[in-house]
C-alpha positions, 0 to 999 in steps of 0.5 A: 625173779623180781620185775626191775620195779618191784626189785627198785621197790626191794631196795628201797626197804632194804636202804629203809631198814640199813638207816635204821640200823645205821641209828643204833651204830651197827652196819651190815656186814658185806654177807649180811648186803648179799643176801639182800641182794638174793633178796631183791633178785627173787633169789630167796624169799624173806624168810629164807632170809630171816633165817640165814640172819639168825642162824649168823646171829646164834653163831656168833652169840657162841662165837662170843661166849652166850647162849642161844 
């Protein structure tokens, strides 16, 4: 688990990333935000977060008829 100081730093990283995404007209969903919290607390590594995000994107693309 991360210290409170480390968690605040990670919150800042994700706030900045989410704001950047919002400028492109996108919004993080509840699942994505929950996964970010797992990284913030140290439950997940960044690599686990990226792997889950890619998995979700591929699944969404398949559902929309896109290629993987």
